[in-house]
C-alpha positions in Angstrom: 125.3 99.4 126.0 125.9 100.8 122.3 125.5 97.4 120.7 122.6 96.2 122.4 120.6 98.7 121.9 121.1 98.0 117.7 119.9 94.7 118.5 116.3 96.3 118.6 114.1 96.4 116.2 112.3 99.6 116.7 115.9 101.0 116.5 117.0 98.8 113.3 113.8 100.4 111.9 114.5 103.7 112.8 118.0 103.7 111.6 116.7 102.4 108.6 114.2 104.9 107.9 115.9 107.1 108.8 118.7 106.4 106.3 116.8 106.7 103.0 114.9 109.5 103.7 118.3 112.0 105.1 119.4 110.7 101.9 116.7 112.3 99.7 115.9 115.2 101.9 120.5 116.3 101.4 120.0 115.2 97.3 117.0 117.7 97.4 118.3 120.5 99.2 121.5 121.4 97.2 119.0 122.0 94.4 116.8 123.6 96.7 119.6 125.6 98.5 120.7 126.7 95.3 117.7 128.4 93.8 116.5 130.0 96.8 113.4 127.9 97.2 114.7 126.2 100.5 111.7 127.1 102.6 109.3 125.5 100.8 110.3 122.6 102.9 108.9 124.2 105.7 105.8 125.5 103.9 105.1 122.0 102.8 105.4 120.8 105.9 102.8 122.4 107.1 100.8 121.2 104.3 101.7 118.0 106.0 100.3 118.9 109.6 96.6 119.8 108.4 97.2 116.7 106.2 97.8 114.4 109.0 94.8 116.1 110.5 92.3 114.8 108.1 93.7 111.3 107.9 93.3 110.8 112.2 89.8 111.9 111.4 89.0 110.0 108.7 90.8 107.0 110.0 93.1 106.3 107.2 97.1 106.4 107.7 98.2 109.7 108.1 100.8 109.0 105.9 99.2 107.7 102.9 96.8 111.2 103.2 99.8 113.3 103.2 101.5 111.7 99.9 98.5 112.9 97.5 97.4 116.0 99.0 100.6 117.4 99.9 101.5 116.9 96.4 98.9 118.9 94.7 99.5 121.8 97.1 103.0 121.7 96.0 101.9 122.4 92.2 99.3 124.3 93.3 102.6 126.2 95.2 104.3 126.5 92.1 101.4 127.6 89.5 100.6 130.8 91.9 104.1 131.6 92.1 104.8 131.4 87.9 101.4 132.2 87.3 100.6 135.3 89.4 102.2 137.8 90.3 102.8 136.4 93.6 106.3 135.5 94.5 107.3 132.3 95.5 108.0 132.9 99.3 104.5 134.2 98.9 102.5 131.7 97.3 104.3 129.3 100.4 103.5 131.3 103.0 99.6 131.8 101.9 99.7 127.9 101.8 100.9 127.2 105.0 99.3 129.3 106.9 95.7 128.1 105.6 97.6 123.9 105.9 97.6 124.9 110.2 94.4 126.8 109.9 93.0 123.8 108.6 94.6 121.6 110.8 94.0 122.9 113.9 90.0 123.4 113.0 90.0 119.6 112.0 92.1 118.3 115.1 89.4 120.5 117.3 86.2 118.6 115.3 87.8 115.4 115.8 88.3 116.2 119.9 91.7 117.9 120.4 95.0 116.8 119.8 96.6 113.5 120.9 99.2 111.8 121.3 99.3 110.4 117.5 98.7 113.9 116.5 101.8 115.1 118.5 103.7 112.5 117.3 103.6 114.0 113.8 104.5 117.4 115.3 107.6 116.3 116.6 108.6 113.6 114.8 108.9 110.1 116.4 111.0 108.0 114.2 111.9 105.4 117.6 108.3 104.8 117.3 107.8 104.3 113.5 106.4 100.5 111.9 107.5 97.8 109.6 104.8 99.0 106.4 106.6 102.9 107.0 110.1 102.1 106.8 109.3 100.0 103.7 107.3 102.9 102.1 110.3 105.3 103.6 112.7 102.6 101.9 110.7 102.2 98.6 109.9 106.4 98.3 113.1 107.4 98.7 114.7 104.6 96.6 112.0 106.6 93.5 113.3 109.5 94.5 117.2 109.0 94.3 116.6 106.9 90.9 115.3 110.5 89.6 117.2 112.1 90.7 119.6 110.4 89.1 118.1 110.1 85.3 117.3 113.4 85.4 120.3 115.1 87.2 121.6 116.9 83.9 117.9 119.1 83.6 118.1 119.6 87.1 121.4 120.8 87.4 121.3 122.9 84.6 117.8 124.8 85.7 119.4 125.3 89.0 122.1 127.5 88.2 120.5 129.5 85.2 116.4 128.5 84.3 117.1 131.2 81.7 119.9 129.7 79.4 118.2 125.9 80.0 114.6 127.4 78.3 116.5 128.8 75.5 118.7 125.8 75.1 115.7 123.3 74.8 115.5 122.2 78.3 111.9 122.1 79.0 112.2 124.0 82.2 108.5 123.8 83.6 108.0 119.9 83.0 111.8 119.2 85.8 110.5 122.4 88.0 107.1 120.5 88.6 109.9 116.9 88.8 111.7 119.2 91.8 108.3 120.3 93.4 107.1 116.7 93.5 110.1 115.0 94.3 110.8 117.6 97.6 107.0 117.4 98.3 107.8 113.3 98.5 110.8 113.7 100.6 109.2 116.4 103.2 106.1 114.1 103.8 108.2 111.1 104.5 110.4 113.3 106.6 107.7 114.8 108.3 107.8 110.8 110.8 111.8 111.3 111.4 111.9 114.7 112.6 108.3 116.6 113.0 106.2 119.0 110.8 107.9 121.8 112.8 111.7 120.7 112.0 111.8 118.7 108.7 112.4 121.7 106.8 116.3 120.9 108.4 116.7 117.7 107.1 116.9 119.5 103.0 118.6 122.7 104.2 121.7 121.7 107.3 122.9 119.0 105.0 123.3 121.4 101.9 124.3 124.7 103.3 126.8 121.8 104.9 128.3 120.8 102.2 128.5 124.0 100.8 131.0 125.1 102.8 133.7 122.6 101.3 132.0 123.0 97.8 134.6 121.6 95.1 131.8 120.7 92.6 128.4 120.1 92.4 128.3 116.7 92.5 130.8 116.2 96.0 128.6 119.5 97.2 126.0 116.7 97.2 127.6 113.6 98.5 129.1 115.3 101.1 125.4 116.5 102.2 124.3 112.6 102.0 127.2 111.7 104.1 126.1 114.7 105.9 122.3 113.7 106.3 123.3 110.2 107.5 126.1 111.2 110.0 123.4 113.4 111.6 120.2 111.2 111.5 122.5 108.0 112.7 124.1 110.2 115.4 121.2 111.2 116.4 119.3 107.9 117.0 122.1 106.8 118.9 122.7 109.8 121.1 118.8 110.0 122.0 118.4 106.6 123.1 121.0 106.9 125.6 120.0 110.2 126.7 116.5 109.5 126.6 116.3 112.7 124.6 113.4 113.7 121.7 115.2 111.6 119.0 113.9 114.3 116.6 115.4 118.1 118.2 118.9 115.8 118.3 118.9 115.3 114.5 118.3 118.7 114.1 121.0 120.2 117.1 123.2 117.4 115.6 123.0 119.4 112.2 123.6 122.0 113.5 127.0 121.3 115.2 128.4 120.3 111.6 127.3 123.1 110.0 129.3 125.6 112.7 131.8 123.4 112.8 132.4 123.0 108.5 131.2 126.9 108.7 134.2 127.4 111.3 136.3 125.4 109.4 135.4 127.5 105.8 136.1 131.4 107.3 139.6 129.4 109.1 140.6 128.0 105.9 139.6 131.3 104.0 141.7 133.2 106.5 138.7 134.7 108.7 137.6 136.3 105.5 
């Protein structure tokens, strides 16, 4: 039964998309968690819900509508935090609550919540199409390539933004890059675990990897491995046991974190 499931095209599509998206989420999560900006994923996921509802209302691809909308709102959130007296989490709360309200309003205008809209709330990776797989692979590759290319600058602003600024790093530019990459990744992750759970793909692998911290590069590699493992196991378990895939992926992530946290405590003598 286990080997047979991999012969199904929809399982192959789910694994391909899930692996690439989990890699992007894990890598960006390491930067965001250390900057105490992890909840940006949750806020942008709520924005994604409003954009998905708008896509259904207009009869357009929800993902194609979500990508520019979420990226634009992410820049607005960043600007609110930089140019006003609002703290980052306050700006995130404003944007996410407004987006959810607009999403519910749009859903009501278009005839209420339907099965398609619910699939974006809770994820539907096993129903992902070939076009969505290609989009996920291409855009995830763009995210990973950008992080690889600008790794040194992103690392600098993550650990000490003020020092990076006086050292000549254009911090505003790389803050925008990080937030845009996050917006892109969150939009793709919505299809995997849904708007309600997508932030878990960013947070859990990163905090799991930090339990084994052996330098930042090692942390990123461990986070990537944890992210891919949780998605792959989540898909297999959900298929075999007929359970919601997104929820299972999150639970596997939590189990990995709990195990890593417990091991970290044990190795330090329970301190």
